[in-house]
C-alpha positions as CSV (number, residue, x, y, z in Angstrom):
1,M,79.5,106.7,97.1
2,T,77.0,106.9,100.0
3,N,77.9,107.1,103.6
4,S,76.7,103.5,104.0
5,N,78.9,102.3,101.1
6,A,81.9,104.3,102.4
7,M,81.4,102.7,105.8
8,R,81.4,99.3,104.3
9,V,84.7,100.1,102.5
10,V,86.3,101.1,105.7
11,L,85.0,98.1,107.6
12,A,85.9,95.7,104.8
13,I,89.5,97.0,104.9
14,A,89.6,96.6,108.7
15,L,88.1,93.1,108.5
16,A,90.5,92.0,105.8
17,L,93.4,93.1,108.0
18,A,91.8,91.4,111.0
19,A,91.4,88.2,109.1
20,C,95.2,88.0,108.6
21,G,95.6,86.9,112.2
22,G,98.4,86.1,114.6
23,P,99.1,83.7,117.5
24,Q,96.5,82.6,120.0
25,K,95.8,84.8,123.0
26,G,98.0,84.2,125.9
27,G,100.8,83.2,123.6
28,G,103.4,84.1,126.1
29,G,104.1,87.2,128.1
30,G,104.8,90.9,127.3
31,G,107.8,90.2,125.1
32,G,108.3,93.6,123.5
33,G,106.7,95.3,126.4
34,P,104.2,98.2,126.5
35,E,106.5,100.4,124.4
36,A,107.3,98.0,121.7
37,F,106.5,100.9,119.4
38,V,105.3,104.5,119.8
39,G,101.6,104.4,120.8
40,A,101.8,100.7,122.0
41,R,100.7,101.8,125.5
42,W,97.2,102.3,124.0
43,V,96.8,98.7,122.8
44,P,94.5,96.6,125.1
45,S,96.0,93.7,127.0
46,N,94.5,91.0,124.7
47,P,93.9,92.4,121.2
48,T,92.5,90.4,118.3
49,Y,94.7,92.4,115.9
50,V,97.3,95.2,116.0
51,L,98.7,97.3,113.2
52,A,101.2,100.1,113.7
53,A,103.2,102.5,111.6
54,P,106.1,104.7,112.9
55,T,104.5,107.7,111.1
56,F,101.1,108.6,109.7
57,R,102.9,109.5,106.5
58,S,104.3,105.9,106.1
59,A,100.9,104.4,106.9
60,Q,99.3,106.8,104.3
61,L,101.8,105.8,101.6
62,A,101.4,102.1,102.4
63,F,97.6,102.3,102.3
64,H,97.5,104.4,99.2
65,D,99.7,102.2,97.0
66,A,98.2,99.0,98.3
67,S,94.7,100.4,97.6
68,D,95.8,101.5,94.1
69,V,96.8,97.9,93.2
70,F,93.7,96.5,94.9
71,T,91.2,98.9,93.3
72,M,92.8,98.3,89.9
73,S,92.2,94.6,90.3
74,V,88.5,95.0,91.1
75,G,87.9,97.8,88.6
76,A,87.4,100.6,91.1
77,E,89.0,104.0,91.3
78,M,91.1,105.6,93.9
79,Q,89.0,108.7,93.6
80,E,86.0,106.7,94.5
81,L,87.7,105.5,97.7
82,S,88.9,109.0,98.6
83,S,85.4,110.4,98.0
84,G,83.8,107.8,100.2
85,L,86.2,108.5,103.0
86,Q,85.7,112.2,102.5
87,S,81.9,111.7,102.8
88,L,82.3,109.5,105.8
89,L,84.8,111.5,107.8
90,G,84.6,115.0,106.4
91,V,88.2,114.7,105.3
92,D,90.2,112.5,102.9
93,P,92.7,110.7,105.1
94,L,94.7,109.9,102.0
95,N,95.4,113.6,101.3
96,P,98.5,114.7,103.2
97,D,97.5,118.4,103.1
98,A,94.0,117.7,104.3
99,V,95.0,115.7,107.4
100,T,97.8,118.2,108.2
101,Q,95.2,121.0,108.2
102,I,93.1,119.3,110.9
103,G,96.0,118.8,113.2
104,I,97.3,115.3,112.6
105,D,101.0,114.8,113.0
106,M,102.3,113.4,109.7
107,N,105.5,112.4,111.5
108,G,103.6,110.9,114.5
109,A,102.7,107.3,115.1
110,L,99.5,105.5,113.9
111,V,98.1,102.5,115.7
112,A,95.1,100.3,114.9
113,F,93.7,97.5,117.0
114,S,90.6,95.7,118.2
115,E,89.4,93.3,120.9
116,D,87.0,91.7,118.5
117,I,86.8,92.9,114.9
118,D,85.6,96.6,115.3
119,P,88.6,98.8,114.6
120,T,90.1,101.5,116.8
121,F,92.6,104.0,115.3
122,V,94.9,106.1,117.5
123,V,97.0,108.9,115.9
124,H,99.3,111.6,117.3
125,L,98.3,115.2,116.9
126,A,100.6,118.0,116.1
127,D,97.8,120.6,116.8
128,P,95.0,119.3,119.1
129,S,93.2,122.6,118.8
130,A,92.9,122.2,115.0
131,M,91.4,118.8,115.4
132,T,89.0,120.1,118.1
133,A,87.9,122.9,115.7
134,Y,87.4,120.3,112.9
135,L,85.2,118.1,115.1
136,D,83.2,121.2,116.2
137,R,82.6,122.0,112.5
138,Q,81.2,118.4,112.0
139,R,78.9,118.9,115.0
140,N,77.7,122.3,113.7
141,Q,76.7,120.7,110.4
142,G,74.0,118.7,112.1
143,M,75.7,115.6,113.4
144,K,73.7,114.2,116.3
145,L,76.0,113.2,119.1
146,T,75.9,111.5,122.5
147,S,78.8,111.7,124.9
148,M,80.1,110.3,128.2
149,I,83.1,111.0,130.4
150,I,85.6,108.2,130.8
151,D,88.8,108.7,132.8
152,S,88.1,112.5,132.7
153,V,88.0,112.4,128.8
154,E,84.9,113.1,126.9
155,V,84.0,110.4,124.4
156,F,81.6,111.3,121.6
157,T,79.5,108.9,119.5
158,A,77.5,109.4,116.4
159,K,75.5,107.1,114.2
160,V,76.9,107.0,110.7
161,D,74.2,104.9,109.1
162,G,71.5,102.4,110.1
163,S,74.1,99.8,111.3
164,V,77.4,101.6,112.2
165,Q,78.4,104.1,114.8
166,I,81.7,106.1,115.1
167,S,83.2,107.3,118.4
168,W,86.1,109.5,119.1
169,A,88.0,111.2,121.9
170,I,91.0,113.5,122.3
171,D,93.4,113.3,125.3
172,K,96.2,115.8,125.2
173,D,97.9,115.2,121.9
174,W,96.3,111.8,121.0
175,L,93.2,111.1,119.0
176,W,91.1,107.9,119.2
177,V,88.6,106.9,116.5
178,H,86.5,103.8,116.8
179,F,84.0,102.1,114.4
180,A,81.5,99.6,115.7
181,D,78.2,98.0,115.2
182,I,75.2,100.2,116.1
183,N,74.4,97.9,119.0
184,A,77.9,97.7,120.5
185,E,78.4,98.7,124.1
186,L,79.6,102.4,124.4
187,G,82.8,103.4,126.0
188,T,84.3,100.0,126.9
189,W,86.7,100.1,124.0
190,F,88.1,103.5,125.2
191,E,88.4,102.3,128.8
192,H,90.3,99.2,127.8
193,S,92.7,101.3,125.6
194,H,93.2,104.3,127.9
195,H,94.0,102.0,130.8
196,A,95.5,99.0,128.9
197,G,96.6,96.2,131.1
198,A,99.9,94.3,130.9
199,P,100.4,93.2,127.3
200,T,100.1,89.5,126.4
201,W,100.9,90.3,122.7
202,G,104.6,91.0,122.9
203,Q,105.8,87.8,121.3
204,A,103.2,88.1,118.6
205,W,104.5,91.6,117.7
206,E,108.1,90.5,117.7
207,W,107.3,87.7,115.4
208,A,105.3,89.9,113.0
209,K,108.1,92.5,113.0
210,G,110.6,89.7,112.0
211,Q,108.4,89.0,109.0
212,A,108.3,92.6,107.8
213,K,110.7,93.9,105.2
214,G,110.4,97.6,105.8
215,Q,109.2,100.3,108.3
216,G,105.7,100.8,107.0
217,L,102.5,99.2,108.4
218,T,103.4,96.2,110.5
219,G,101.1,94.0,112.5
220,F,99.5,90.7,113.5
221,A,96.1,89.4,114.2
222,N,94.5,86.5,116.0
223,L,92.8,84.7,113.2
224,H,91.2,82.2,115.5
225,D,89.5,84.8,117.7
226,A,88.6,87.1,114.8
227,L,86.8,84.3,113.0
228,A,85.1,83.3,116.3
229,V,83.6,86.8,116.5
230,I,82.5,86.6,112.8
231,G,81.0,83.2,113.5
232,K,78.9,84.6,116.3
233,R,77.7,87.5,114.1
234,V,77.3,85.3,111.0
235,P,76.6,81.7,112.2
236,E,76.5,80.3,108.7
237,A,80.3,81.2,108.4
238,A,81.2,78.8,111.3
239,A,82.0,75.8,109.1
240,C,84.2,77.9,106.8
241,A,86.0,79.4,109.8
242,K,86.9,75.9,111.0
243,Q,89.0,75.5,107.8
244,F,91.5,78.0,109.3
245,D,92.1,76.2,112.6
246,T,95.6,75.1,111.5
247,V,96.7,78.7,111.1
248,T,98.7,79.4,114.3
249,R,99.8,83.0,113.5
250,V,99.9,85.5,110.7
251,G,101.9,88.7,110.1
252,V,101.0,91.8,108.1
253,S,103.5,94.1,106.5
254,I,102.9,96.9,103.9
255,D,105.8,99.2,103.1
256,A,105.8,102.0,100.5
257,D,107.8,105.1,99.8
258,G,105.9,106.6,96.8
259,K,108.2,104.7,94.4
260,T,108.1,101.1,95.5
261,L,105.5,98.9,97.2
262,D,106.2,95.8,99.2
263,G,103.4,94.0,101.0
264,R,103.1,90.6,102.5
265,L,100.8,88.4,104.6
266,T,102.6,85.6,106.4
267,F,100.5,82.7,107.5
268,D,102.2,80.1,109.8
269,I,100.2,77.0,108.8
270,G,102.4,74.3,110.4
271,G,101.9,70.8,109.0
272,S,99.3,72.0,106.5
273,A,102.2,73.3,104.4
274,Q,102.9,69.6,103.5
275,N,99.3,69.1,102.3
276,I,99.5,72.2,100.1
277,G,102.9,71.3,98.8
278,G,101.7,67.8,97.9
279,A,98.9,69.4,95.8
280,L,101.2,71.6,93.7
281,L,101.9,70.6,90.1
282,Q,105.1,71.6,88.4
283,P,105.0,73.9,85.4
284,P,106.8,72.8,82.2
285,P,110.6,72.8,83.0
286,G,111.3,75.9,80.9
287,F,108.3,78.0,81.9
288,A,110.2,80.1,84.6
289,A,113.0,81.0,82.1
290,A,110.6,81.8,79.3
291,A,108.5,84.0,81.6
292,Q,111.4,86.2,82.6
293,G,111.0,89.8,81.4
294,V,107.8,89.3,79.4
295,P,105.0,91.9,79.6
296,V,102.7,89.5,81.4
297,S,102.9,86.0,82.9
298,A,100.6,84.2,85.3
299,Q,100.4,80.8,86.8
300,W,98.2,78.8,89.1
301,N,99.9,75.5,90.2
302,L,97.6,74.3,93.0
303,D,95.5,71.4,91.9
304,A,91.8,72.5,91.4
305,A,90.6,69.3,93.0
306,F,92.5,70.2,96.3
307,V,90.9,73.7,96.1
308,Q,87.5,72.2,95.6
309,K,87.7,70.0,98.6
310,W,89.0,72.8,100.8
311,M,86.4,75.3,99.7
312,T,83.4,73.1,100.1
313,P,82.6,74.2,103.7
314,C,82.9,77.8,102.7
315,F,80.7,77.7,99.6
316,Q,78.2,74.9,100.3
317,R,75.6,76.2,97.9
318,E,78.2,76.3,95.2
319,S,80.3,73.3,96.4
320,G,80.0,71.7,93.0
321,S,81.1,74.7,90.9
322,I,84.8,73.8,90.6
323,A,84.0,70.1,90.2
324,E,81.6,71.0,87.4
325,L,84.2,73.2,85.7
326,M,86.8,70.4,86.0
327,D,84.4,67.9,84.5
328,Q,83.5,70.2,81.6
329,Y,87.0,71.6,80.8
330,G,89.3,69.1,82.5
331,V,91.6,71.8,83.8
332,R,93.6,71.3,87.0
333,T,96.1,74.1,86.8
334,A,96.9,76.9,84.3
335,R,99.8,79.1,83.3
336,G,100.3,81.6,80.5
337,L,102.7,84.2,79.2
338,V,102.6,86.9,76.5
339,Q,105.8,88.1,74.9
340,Q,104.3,90.1,72.0
341,F,100.8,90.7,70.8
342,D,99.0,92.6,68.1
343,P,95.2,92.2,68.2
344,D,94.8,94.0,64.8
345,D,96.6,91.3,62.8
346,K,96.0,88.6,65.4
347,S,99.7,87.9,65.7
348,G,101.8,87.4,68.8
349,V,104.2,85.3,70.8
350,G,102.9,83.5,73.9
351,A,102.0,80.3,75.5
352,V,99.4,78.5,77.6
353,S,100.1,75.4,79.8
354,L,97.3,73.3,81.4
355,D,97.4,70.2,83.6
356,L,94.3,68.1,82.7
357,T,92.0,65.5,84.1
358,H,90.9,64.8,80.6
359,S,91.5,66.2,77.1
360,R,87.9,66.0,75.7
361,F,87.2,69.8,75.7
362,I,90.5,70.9,74.1
363,A,90.4,68.1,71.6
364,A,86.9,69.2,70.6
365,Q,88.2,72.7,70.0
366,L,91.1,71.5,67.8
367,D,88.7,69.3,65.8
368,Q,86.9,72.5,64.6
369,V,90.0,73.5,62.6
370,P,89.2,72.5,59.0
371,M,91.5,69.9,57.5
372,R,93.6,69.9,60.6
373,S,95.1,66.5,59.9
374,R,96.5,67.8,56.6
375,L,97.8,71.1,58.2
376,E,99.8,69.7,61.1
377,K,103.1,67.8,61.4
378,D,104.6,65.8,64.2
379,R,107.3,67.6,66.2
380,T,109.3,67.1,69.4
381,Y,109.6,70.1,71.8
382,G,112.3,69.2,74.3
383,Q,110.8,66.5,76.5
384,Y,107.4,66.7,74.8
385,K,106.0,65.1,71.6
386,G,103.5,67.4,69.9
387,K,102.3,68.9,66.7
388,H,103.1,71.9,64.5
389,L,99.9,73.4,63.0
390,S,100.0,76.0,60.2
391,V,96.7,77.4,58.9
392,P,97.3,79.5,55.8
393,F,96.4,83.2,56.2
394,V,95.3,82.5,59.8
395,A,98.0,81.4,62.3
396,T,100.8,79.1,63.0
397,A,101.0,77.3,66.4
398,D,102.6,74.5,68.2
399,Y,100.9,72.3,70.7
400,V,101.2,69.2,73.0
401,L,98.0,67.4,74.0
402,N,97.5,64.2,75.9
403,D,95.2,63.1,78.7
404,K,97.3,64.8,81.4
405,L,98.7,67.9,79.7
406,F,98.0,70.7,77.1
407,I,100.6,73.2,76.0
408,G,99.9,75.6,73.2
409,A,102.3,78.2,71.9
410,M,102.6,80.8,69.2
411,G,106.1,82.0,68.2
412,D,108.9,80.0,66.6
413,G,110.9,78.0,69.2
414,L,108.8,79.0,72.2
415,L,107.3,75.6,72.9
416,A,110.7,74.0,72.6
417,K,112.0,76.5,75.2
418,L,109.2,75.5,77.5
419,G,110.0,71.8,77.2
420,T,113.7,72.1,77.6
421,G,115.9,72.5,80.7
422,A,115.5,71.9,84.4
423,A,112.8,73.5,86.5
424,P,113.9,75.8,89.4
425,G,114.5,73.8,92.6
426,G,111.9,73.6,95.3
427,A,108.1,73.9,95.2
428,P,106.6,76.1,92.4
429,P,104.6,79.1,93.5
430,I,101.0,78.5,94.4
431,A,100.1,81.4,92.1
432,S,101.6,84.5,90.7
433,I,101.0,87.3,88.3
434,D,103.9,89.4,86.9
435,V,103.3,92.5,84.8
436,L,105.6,94.9,82.9
437,P,103.2,97.5,81.7
438,A,105.6,99.1,79.2
439,G,105.9,95.8,77.4
440,L,102.6,96.3,75.6
441,K,101.0,99.4,74.2
442,P,98.1,100.9,76.2
443,D,95.6,100.0,73.5
444,V,96.7,96.4,73.6
445,W,96.3,96.3,77.4
446,Q,92.8,97.9,76.8
447,W,91.9,95.1,74.3
448,L,93.1,92.4,76.7
449,F,91.0,93.9,79.5
450,E,88.0,94.1,77.2
451,Q,88.3,90.3,76.5
452,I,88.0,89.5,80.2
453,D,85.2,92.0,80.7
454,A,87.2,94.1,83.1
455,P,85.4,97.3,84.3
456,S,86.5,100.5,82.6
457,P,89.2,98.8,80.4
458,Q,90.5,102.1,78.9
459,R,90.9,103.7,82.3
460,L,92.5,100.5,83.7
461,A,95.0,100.5,80.9
462,Q,95.9,104.1,81.6
463,R,96.4,103.5,85.3
464,L,98.6,100.5,84.7
465,Q,101.0,102.8,82.8
466,S,102.0,104.6,86.1
467,W,103.7,101.3,87.2
468,Q,107.0,100.0,85.9
469,S,106.4,96.5,87.3
470,L,103.9,94.7,89.4
471,H,103.9,91.3,91.1
472,V,101.3,89.5,93.1
473,G,101.8,85.9,94.3
474,A,101.4,83.2,96.8
475,R,104.0,80.6,97.8
476,L,105.2,78.3,100.5
477,E,108.3,79.0,102.6
478,G,108.9,76.3,105.2
479,T,105.8,76.1,107.3
480,S,104.5,79.5,106.2
481,L,102.2,80.5,103.4
482,L,103.2,83.9,102.0
483,I,100.9,86.2,100.0
484,E,103.0,89.0,98.4
485,A,102.4,92.2,96.4
486,A,105.2,94.3,95.1
487,G,105.5,97.0,92.6
488,T,107.7,99.9,91.3
489,R,106.3,103.1,90.0
490,R,107.7,104.8,86.9
């Protein structure tokens, strides 16, 4: 990974965290005060976002495990991320021994913040002289620097690539590191941090802390202001940014201890929760029970028509893509589960459920089964009327198909289980994916990843085995939209 690509990784992570915003500026007094957490005194008066961890170690664990799940989902490697950070910074910040050797206090606080979207990181040093020696080595390797004195502290700046600069400063036992656009004003960020005014972000912090489950990375961001900055830098994003106007505040929480991961983004969306709730379609009544303890289950219950309408300002050039897919396939929502699977003999136990706008596409697929009318029989599956289809030497399946719904299942009694019982109370999740990696053999996982054209399917199947369970989902809770990721390592 080049320095340029590594820088984009770092900035992408910072921007993603910034886009998970909090309350509007001026949202009420100091609240938690300047010492709401260790290092809070370095946060500017009106930050766009703030993230803090009680120790560098806890932040490192949270970032490592969250990155492991994220990189798996996009087919990337943790080593690639570590190598990029090593190339950019001269040290891998995910390596505990490496950061200890350059003087960072693993038991000291870490704080990240911005007054726009460019991130500043502040960490406590156990050995300032080791950090100074490390920075001197970077300079001796040919790094071109400029510097200025601010509040009797020397602030250094170097260009990382053609568009990004990095600045840093050490004051006693604290280190500041700041990433910014190459044309950004020098020094202002440090002055506003080193002499931070009275905080206006206290209530935002207290709210965010109340949403957190653990003591890892906790924070908030001002989504409205962050998107305003992005809109100025990327004017074509302004229409999309307006879609987030109803988000009043958002909290960030990532907690990990090397064994478990628990992360959440909490969006307070006010009255918009009713609009989303009204667009959720219920799964079959027995789906939740049937999905318990299976190797993999997934569901998307938010009507595709609602998503299409909401996304149009963000993807104007592709505004018809979802509508075109709906017209072709007729699919509004999708759910699926796998209990057993053997790709060699094409056998298994599993089910798929789709809400439909029309049944033309699926009916056409069924029509390709030779002599289907002779091979299927009428059956009732709980509340549904459907068919039992048995193709000799090929497969046996049950299905329900009408203009509104398709459910297909393999495995005796599974479709009846889906159609029986009462659905759990309340709104269904917007979306969720639950995985128990040990439930399928690694070569089966590899085969499944190959079918969806996942990058490096064999490696991905191997990495998955280090986890005992994984869950990613989105759901409504009152007037909040929660996006959650949780996992337990073996």
